[in-house]
C-alpha positions, 0 to 999 in steps of 0.5 A: 054766085049771087045774082048782084055779082052776076050782073057786075058792080051793083047799082041797085039797092042793096040785096040781103047776103050772107055773114062771112066766115073769118077763114073766107075774109082771110083768103080774100085778103091773101088773094088781094094783097097778092095783086099788089094794086096799093089800094087802101081798103078792100070792099066785100059784099057781106052781112055788115057783121064780124065775130072775128078779131078786129085786126089780123095779120096777114103776110106781115101786114096788118088788116083791120076788118070793119062792118059798115052798114052805111056809107058814113061807117065806111067813110069813117073806117077809111079815115081812122085807119093807122099808118100802114094798116089796110082795111076791109069793108064788110058791107051789103051796100051797092057801089051806087050806095057807097059812092065814088068817093068811097070807091076811089080808095077801094081796090078795083073801085067796086065791092067784090063778091065773097064767092065761096067756090072762087076761095076753094079754087084759090085754096087748091091752086087755081084749079078747075072745080069738078061739077060734082063738087059744086053740086054736093052744096055750098056747105063744101066750100064753107067747110073747106074755107072753115078747116083749111090746115095750116100747110094749106090743102093738098094740091090736087093730082091733076088740074081739076079738083075732084069731089073725092080729093076735096071731100077726102081732104076735108074729112081727113082734116075735120076727123084727124084721121090720115086720108088713107085711113078713112075707112071702116077700121080707121073710123073705129080707131078714131072713136077712141080719141074723145076730143077728135069727136067733140070736134065733130059733134060741134060741126054745123048739121049740114057739114056733119050730115054731108061728111057722113054721107061721103064717109058711108060712100067711102068707108061702107055701111058701118060708117053709118052707125060709127058716126050715128054714135059719135053724133049722139055723144056715144062714140067712145062706145062705137066698138062695143055697139058694133059687137052688140049689133051682131047680137040683136041683128043675127045672120039667120032671118028666121030670128027676126021675128023675136020680140025681144030683139025688136025691143033691144033694137029700139033701145039701141037707136038712141045710142046711134043718134036715132039711126035705125039700122038696116041689116046690111049695116048692122052686119057691116058695123059688127064685122068692123067692130070684130076686126078691130078686136082682132087687130088689137089682140094680134097686136098684143093689146090684150088689155085694151081689147078686154076693156072694150069687150067688158063694156059690150058685155055691160051694154048687152045688160043695159039692153037686156040681151045678155042671153044672146052673148053666145052668138058673139065669138068674142065676148068672154060671157059668150064663151061662158054661155057656149061652154055651159051649152056644151056642158048641157049636151055632155050631161045629155050625151053620157047615159047615151054614150054608155049604151052606145047611142051616138046621136047624143055624142054628135050633138055634143061634137057640134057644141064642141065646135061652138066652143072651139070658134069662140076667141075669148076661150081659154086654151086650157078650157077649150082643151079639156072640153076636146077631151071631154068629147074624145071621151064621150067617143070612146064610151060610145064605142062598144067595149071589146071582149076581155083580154085573154093574155096579160100581153092583150091586156098591156096592148089594150092600155097602150092602144086605148086606155093610155090615151083614155087616161090622158084625156081623163086627167083633163077632166079630173082637173075640171072647170071652174064653172059649177055647171060645166064641172058637175057635167065633167064630174058625170063624165069622169064617173062614167069613164071611170066605171069602164076603166076600173073593169079595165084595171081589175081585168089587168091586175087579174091577168098580171097576178095570174101570169106572174104566179104561173112563171110562164115564158113571156113569149111576145110580152116584152118585160122591163128586164128584156129591153136591153137584150131585146131591143137595145143590144139588136141595135148595137149589134146592127152597128148603130149607137143608142141613146136609152131615155128613161123617164122615170115615172112616165106613164103611157098617157104622158108618153102619148104627149111626149112622143107627138112633141118629139116627132112634130118637127119632122126631125125624128120619125118613130118607129114600131115592130113591123110598122105596126102599133106601139108595144109596151113593157111590163114593169117589175113588181112592185112598181117602185123605182128601186125595183123597176129601174134597176131591173131595166138596167140589170137585164134581170129582176133586181133591187138596188140604188143608183150604185147599183144600176151603174155596176149592172149597166157597166156589165151589160154595156162595157163602153157604155155611160149611164147619166143619173140626175146629177150628171145632167146638171150644168153650170150657168149658160150650158144646156148640157155638161161638156162630158155629156156631149162628149159622150154622146159624140164618141163613136166608141160609146155604143149606149148612153143612157140617161135618167131623166126625173121631171116626171117622177119629181112631179109626183112629189112636189108637182102636179103630174095630172095637168102637166103637158109632157112635151120636149119643151117642158122637160128641157133635158129631153130637147137638149139630149135629142139635139146632141144625139141626132145620129143615134137611135133613141130608145125612150121608156120608163121605169114604171108609170103613175096614178095622180092623187084622187084628193077628196075620192081617195081612200087611205088604208093602214099598212105596216110599211111606209109605201104609197101603193103596196104593202107586204102580204101580212094580211089578206087583199081586200077590195081593190087589192090583189095578192101577187107572187112569184120571181119577178116580185122583188119586194116582201119576200116575193109576195105583196099586196098591191092595189088595182084601184087607182083611188087607194093608197096607204102612205102619206098623200102626194100628188101622185103615186107608183107601186101598184098593180093598175096598168097606168103604173105597170105598163111602161111605154116604149118608143123608139125614134130614128133621125137618119134610118128607118131600118136601124132596128131589126123588125122595126119600121115606120110607125103608123098614126098612134091615136086611136079612131075615137081620139082623132075622127069625129062621129056624123050625125046618123043618116036618116037610115042606118043601112049602108048601100050595097056595093055593086060591081062596076062594069067594064065601061061606065058612063059619067052619070053612074060615077057621078051618082056612086060619088054623090052616094059616097058623099052622103052623110056617114053612118056609125057602126059599131066598133070591131074589136082590135080594129078600127071603128067602122066609121065610113061608108065603102068607097065606090070601087068603080070611080077609083078603078076607071081613074087608074085605068084612064090613059091621062092618069097613066100618062101623068103617072109616068111623068111624075115621081113614082106614087104606087097605084095601090097607094093612090087607090087607098087615099082616094077611097079614104076620101070618097068614103069620108065625103071628100074630106079627111084629116091627115091623120085619118088618111094616114090611119085608114089607108095604112100610111106611116104617119111621117109619110102622109104629108109627102103622099098627099103632095104627090097625089095632089101633083098627080091629079092636078090637071092644068092647075085644077084643084082636084085635091086641095088642103084646107087653111088649117093645114090638117084636112085634105078635101077631094073634088070628085066631080072635078076628078071625073071631068078632068080625067075624062072618066065620062068616056069609060 
């Protein structure tokens, strides 16, 4: 309020007053007309200057605004007004200066003050003013008058116009952002609207500074940088600049002294209107920008997000900080840098892995974690990197002794080398980056060196066993599957779906089995509930020999007609479906006759030949295909229709993929790709195989055991040779209803080998394992906790024992587990919960303690000897058992795969300190 107004009607000489804004005049006129006093004029104490239109229409009344620096100008304005027109006199004269003659025509016969806060009260329904609002400064009152929306300001929720309500309304109107979106996310979204930013840039400095201060208050520290970028006319780059901030203000304080970073920050300041960000402001700016990218990608607007990411990379180049892009989990170039760093680690680890030095492999694992954490990585490239680490872990695991029998060699392929082949195919497909590809090439060569030895050992045993004509014993041959696997199931009263996946290798079967059991509807069965087994193909490993032998129950060679005849003889009521029978008309997943056969209780066995994999050997790319029940629709549909049948899934033979430039082509007298008649001696990479199980070449053929050798024209993949990838047939059994459906078969354990699913840990300072000590009958809490600390120390890595799990963990403290099982509280809770055998509880806890209190479900199942499909239910039961009064002794990570045990809380909740 001005001094003149505070003293009442002016009587002294005129004082210097501020100019008045058109919006303020309009508001005073509205209030005047509402008084309905009939006066012809309204005199306002203001500088006699007017930049608006000379005539405004307010509530259907025409009002002329006239600057009046002298009494004569005021009289002239009154004299010249039109009929029905009202006049506003803008004057810095006092009442005495104007004189009674003029004042007689003026409302209330006095010059009124244009007090901004009075206008504010008027605009907000005559609400009382929050003193904090007034203390904010006159810029608020002026801005509220200048930017009043057409529908007026929203009324305050109470009788007092609070500072927050007024400033929030003002900021929302000025920015064009809803009042409830005035946060960091809303501000970043606003920066994408260039015209809205121009309005902000045009604000008077006091208004811009005041709104910035308020927005920082409610939106957080990120608003400092966002609005600074807008004021510097770089608002459209606010999100990219936020991403860059995370690179040049790293979270680790140790990087603060980096001269290059200091220079980059200085270069960034002009883009933020000269603002020098604090670490907290930069972190908030970065987090808000990352969150915007996440939301945009999750909403399906990937192209918009990628545009922003590319712009951020361009700015990084301008600021000369491209070398720091690996710190970002979003920028695509950062992923490339992380992947190259990973490739460097792989390149370094390959020779170390080959000599069983795990430290370098553990570093490659750590580099993989950085690759996996990046959001811009292509899933296929990340998966290839993941496979590379698995192969390194396999290489660092010392090779076992040579297999003594063909059965041993077959099981090595099922349990180990088939998984190696699955990972090796990813590495063979490689990566588009030259440096990454070179690292993968080295790794592939190291893996091949070991796999070649295994292949030769297998082929040698295959030739010796075939020539010896010895009884198979425990070896399951393809001609034995109907009698030794399928028939016992039928005799037990169960119906069977025999799925014959033509050309499926063990490597392909590992992925298909995972997809079938992933939903929980099917459980896998294995012999005795132990490891998987496999089947030996007939020779040569071609369809007309091995599949006909499978369906005939003896070594035979023939076409589909011969297979049908032989199968009907083996199972008179059975149905054999080849590719043509599985084709359907438009709109149907399966033919009605197929569905009828599967549902018919009088059909003991339905056998279906699915050619998807074998077809890919000619026309597709079997090396990179992910064979699942999604990519092979026939499998998905057949399984859905066969819920009450036991599923026996086999192939007739496996396959190898084409080695492209590494392939070796040799002449042959036949048109076959992977076998030839024994007309000339076996050469390098070949072996002579003869015997009654050889159904071609008069019982004597030469088979290549090296995967890179072929005789015929180039294709995507081949079969017919003596490598285990071709000669070992996967055998998988599934049941949806009865885990005792197959005599001698039970719930399967985790199939993947330890090196596939378990990380290596960095070696401890000493590799010596602590000696296990006998726990006394009564053990104080301090001792228990010291054992717990010892168990949770970094894991040591010891060589793999032949034929068993890798010894990757320290022995769990027996005292802690024994004390728990003996405690009264445990016994009480065990009696009120679903029964979980003490030996299961002990096994699970020992695994968790030995792994530092953390383990994946697969690792828990494998190390505790729990069937794979039961582990989730057992952890749920164990969680309830240990969760005294709701305390989280046992929890699950957000990934849904990692179980965590709080050992100290376990001791406390079960009062183990008293034992």
